[in-house]
N, C-alpha and C positions, 0 to 999 in steps of 0.2 A: 516413690513407694509403689505406684501402680506397676512400673516396669519390673520391680523385684517380685511382685506377686505373679506376674506373667511367667517369669523364669522358673519360679518355684513350682507353679502349677504344671509346668511342662517337664521339668527335670526330676522331681521327686517320684512320680509314678514310674519313670524309667529305672531309677536306682532300685526302687522296691522290686520291680519286676526282675531285674538282673539278679538280685539276691535270692529271690524265690527260685528262679531257674537254676542258679548255682546249687542250691540245697537239693532240688529235685534230681539233679544229675548224680548226686551221691547215692541215691536209692533206685532211680529209674533210668531206662535207656535215654541217650541224648536226644533221640528223635521226639520223645514225649515232651521234653523241655522246649524244643524248637516249635512243636505244635502249639504248646501253650502260648508261646511268644507271638506266633502268627495269629492265633485267635484274638489275643489281646490287641494286637495292632489293627486287625480288621475292625474290631469293636470300636477302637478309638477313631479310626478313619470314618466309620459310619456316623459316629457322633459329630465329628467335625463337618461331614457332608451335610447332615441335618441342620447344623447351626448355620452353615453357609447358605443353605436354601432359605432359612428364616431371614438371614441378612439380605439376600437378594430380593426377597419379597418386600422387606422393609424399605429398600432403596427405591422401589417403585412408588412408594408413598411415605417419604421420610419425615414423619412428625414424631414429636417426643412422646405422645400418648400411646403409640403402638410399637415402641422399641422392644424387641424380644428380651426375655429374661436371661436365657442362656444357661449353660451348665459348665462347670469347670473353668477353664481359662476364658471361655466366652462370657462368663458372668462379668468379669472385670472389663472386657472389651465393650460389651453392650452398655455397661454402666458409664464408661467414658463417653460413648456415643450419645447416650441420653443427656449427659451434662453439656456436651458440646451443642447438641441440637436445641436444648432449652435456651442456651445463651444466644444461639442464632435466631431462634424464634422471638426472643425478647427484643433483639436488635431490629428484626424485621417488623415487629409490631410498632416499635418507636418510629421507624422510617415510614411505615404506612400511615401512622397518625400524623406525622409532619407533612407527608405528601397530601393527605386529605385536607389538612388545614390550609396548605398552600393553594390547592385547587379550589377549595371553598372560598378562600379570599379572592382568588382570581374570578370566580363565578360572580361575585357581588361587585366587582369593579364596574364603574360606568363606561369604561373603555374596553374595546375588544383586545384580546390577547391570543395570539396564535404561536404555538411552540412547534418548531420544525427543525430538521437536521440541515446540514450544509447543502444538501441536494434538494432542499425544499420539500421533503416528504413530511406530510402532516402527522404530528405525534399527539397533539392535544390542543384544544381551544376552549374558550369560555362561551357561554350562550350569546353574549353581546357580539362576539366575532362571527358566530353562526348567522346572526341577523344582518350584520354588516355585509358579509360576503355571500350569504345565502347558500351555505353548504351545511352538511350534517356530520358531526364528529363520528357518530356511530356508523354512518355509511361511507364516509370519505377518508377515514383514518388510514394512513399509509400511502395515500395518493399524493402526487406532487402538487404543490400549491400553484405552480405555473400552469398546470393542466386544469386546476379547479377555477382559477381566476378567469374572469370574462372581460377584463379591461387590459388592452395591450400596454398601456402606460404603467400599470401596476406590475405586470409580468416583467417588463424591462427593468423596473426599479428593483425587483427581487433578484433578477439575474445579475444586475450590476453590483449588488451587495454594497449599496451606499449606506453604511452604518451611521446611525445618529444624524442623518440628514433628512428631516421631515419633508414629506411631499404631499401636496394637495391633489386629490383626484376625485372626479365624479364617477361613482360606481353604482350602477343600477338606481339612478335618480337620487342617490345620497351624495352629499358632499363630505368626503372623508379626508382626514389628515393621518397619514400612515408614517410610521417610523420603524426602521429595521435596526434591531439591537443585537450586537454580538454577545450571546449569552454564555456559552461554554465553548470548549475547543471544537466540538462537533455539532453545536446547536445554535439556533438563532431565534429571536422573538420578533414577531411582527405585531406591533401595537397600532391600533386604529381608534380614531376618535371621530364621532359624528359631529360635524361642524355645519350641518345644514341650516340650523336656526341662526347660527352666528353669521353665516354667509348671507342669509336672507335679511337679517338686521343691518348688516353692512351695506347691502344693496339698497335697502330702504333709506339708510342714512345718506348714501351718495345721491340717490334720486331726490331726496328732500333738499339737500344743499343745492343741487343743480336747479330744481324747480323754484326754490326760494330765491336763488340768485336771479333767475329769469323773471320771476314775478316782480322783484324789486327793481330790476334793471329797466323794465318798460316805463314805469312812471318816472323814474329818475331821468331817463333819456328825454322824455317830454319836458320835464321841468328844466333840465339843463339847456335844452334847445331854446326855450323861451327866455331864459336868463341871459343867454348869449346875445339875443336880440336886444334885451333891455340894456346891455352894457354899451351898445352902439347908438349914440344919440341920433345919428343920421337915419339909421334904420327905423328907430322908434318914431321919429317925426314923420316918416312916410306911412306909418300904419295908423289907420283911422281909430278914433276913440272907441268905436263900437267893436272893432277887431281886437283892440287891446283888452277890452272887457271880456270878450269871448275867450281870449287866451288865458286871462287871469282865472276865469271860472274853470277852464280845463285844468290848469295847474292846481287849483284848489281841489278838484275832484281826484286828481292823481295823488295828491298829498293825503287826502282822506283815505284813499284805497291803501296806500302804504301804511297809514296808521292802523287801519282795521287788520291788515295782514300781519303786521308786527304784533298787534294785540292778540290775534289768534295763535301765532307762533309761541308767544310767551305763555298763553294759557295751556297749550299743549305740553310745553315743557314743565309747567307746574303740575299738571295732571299726572305726568309720568314720574316725577320725582317725589311728589307729596303722597306718602302712603296712607296717612290718616284722613278719613272723611269727616268733615265737620257736621256731624249729624244733629239736626234740629227738627222740630215739628213744623212741617210745611203745610200751609193752608192752600192746597192745590187749586180749588175753584177760584180763589182770589188771585193766585199767581197766573192761572190760565187766562183769566179775564184781562189782566194787565198785558199779557203777551198778545192777546187777540186785538187789543186796542192798538198796539204798536204794529201788528201785521196789517190791520186795516189802514193805518196811516201809510205804510209802505205800499199797499195796493192802490191807494188813492182812488178808491171807488171802482176799480177795474174788475173786482171779483166779488162773488157772494160767499159769505161766511156762515157756517152752521156749527153749532156746538151742543154737546150733550155731556153734562158733568154730574157725577155723583158726589154728594157732600161727604167725602172722606179725606183724611189727611195722610201725608206720607212722611216717613222718617228718612232724612237725607240732607244733603248740602243744598241750601236754598239757591245759592249762586250757580252751582253746577246744573241743577235741574232746570233752572230758568234758562241757562244757555242751551240745554237740549231742546226745550220747547221753542226758543227763539230761532235756533238753526233750522228745525224742521218746518216751522211756519214760514220763515223767510225763503227757504228753498221752494216751498209750495207756491208762494207768491211769484217768485222769479220765473219758475218753469211752467206756470199755468197760464194759458192764453187768456186774453181779456174776455170776460163773460163766463169764465169757468167758476167752479164751486170748490171751496176748501172746507173740509169737515174736521173738526177737532172733537175727540171723545176722551173722557176720563171716567172709566168704569171699573168694576170689580168682576173678574171672570174666574170662576172656580177658586175663589178665595184669594186671588192674586190681583193687585191693582194693575190696570193697563192704561196706557196712553197711546192714542193713535191719531195720526194726521193723514188724511186722504185728500187727493186732488184729482181733478179731471184734465190733467195736462196731457202731453204727448206720449207719456209712458216711456219705459226704459226697456231695451232689448235684454233678453235673459243673460247673454254673455257678459254684460256689464255689471250685473247685480253683485257678484261676489267681490268686486273691487271698488264698490262705491265708497267704502269707509277708508280707503287708502288716501294718504295725504296727496293733495294736488291732483287726484285722479278726476278727470272730467270726461263725461260721455260726449259732449259737444263743446270743444274748447272755445270756439268763436262765440257761441251762445252764452257760455259761462262768463266770459270776459265782458260781453255786452250787458249782462245783468249784474255786473260788479261783484261776482262771487270770488272768494279767495281760494277755494278748493280745499279748505281745511275744516269746513263746518261739520261734515259727517265724521271726520276723524276725531273731532272733539266730542261728538255725540258718542262714538264708540268707546272712547276712554272713560268718559263720565259713567256710562252704563256698566262698564267693567268694574269700576270702583264701587258701584251700587249693586253688584251681583245681579244685574238685569240682563234681559235678552232683547235683541233687536231683530225683528222679522220684517223683511222687505218683500213685498209682492207688487208686480207691475205687469201691465199689458199695454203693448204699443197701441196708441190711438185711444186708450180708455183712461189711463191715469196710473198713479202710484200710491201705495199705502205703506206707511211706516208705523209699525206697532211695537211698543215697548212694554215688556212684561216684567214687573218688579217681583221680587220674592215676597211671600206672605209675611215674613218677619218685618218688612218695612211698612206694612199697612197699620195705620193708627185709627 
């Protein structure tokens, strides 16, 4: 229908003009008729030129709201352009909406996503990828990823185009797992995942197994050696009764050490797996007095004990809080020389209940303080083994305090002593 209207709009004026010229030639000279035709054609051409100019201006900013109205045949042409442009704008709006949804989804992913072409030119990335690789989409878009990356191993991985083969790489102190995905014919996606925490936990697990094996192997070696002697009657008959008693006592001490070590390992496992804290009302002064009696027995008169206790109660797990106090006091006894002083305080500071254990021991160098709560970490391994420590006491303290939303503050000066302060939240004060 539109094509018919175009032809009609162009042919009908020509037919009418021809008829008019024919009639005029009957009464006027022929040159007058030709003049009329020329004037008419010039007028038509000027109209078309004006419409073409409007069309050219519209092409510089082709949106549906400013399509020219036009005259004559151009009315239908511009109406068709308007309809086509409206359809295109609708499709463009739908595509823009889907693209925004896609990019918005990518922005909220916990993993990094980098979109680039086959030549590794950066086209788009989400904020997580900007953090992982420390570049800016606004600044670096269009640059090649192999030029932006600062790790040769990652550059080689991108160049090799090893699609769907994950690779682990240390990038700017982060442990990343990156995967190259063949996305489209001319595009690829580089996905990145921060596995720093996973690697740290795996390293701790490996260290824990190695340290636990070492701690268990030492007493087992002692016990196994004595049992070999016991199986040989001739060897046993050559050992005096006093020496046999000494060896039996040593075996008993090593067995006790293994028992304590296994008990601490089981408690750590329970603290990590058990989410719920068995909250009860704890009579802290009474609990602390009981722990002081045990610490004095462990000290065997070698230390002076001082205590300052406020008569307030705490909400928490009685068994777990008792283990915190026991570990802190036993450490103070083990690492404080004879004649030293151990101070236990249970106070309320700024509305928060606080527990502190101070000693006058040798103190701890600053570089060791951040690692004191790691499993099996020892400042002085020989001294720790001599004092029968398992290396798990402060790790247990840390996990118990995490479960009770408490803070542990450690301060120490070499040659003056160490202070362990526990700050509980106000909500646990009764």
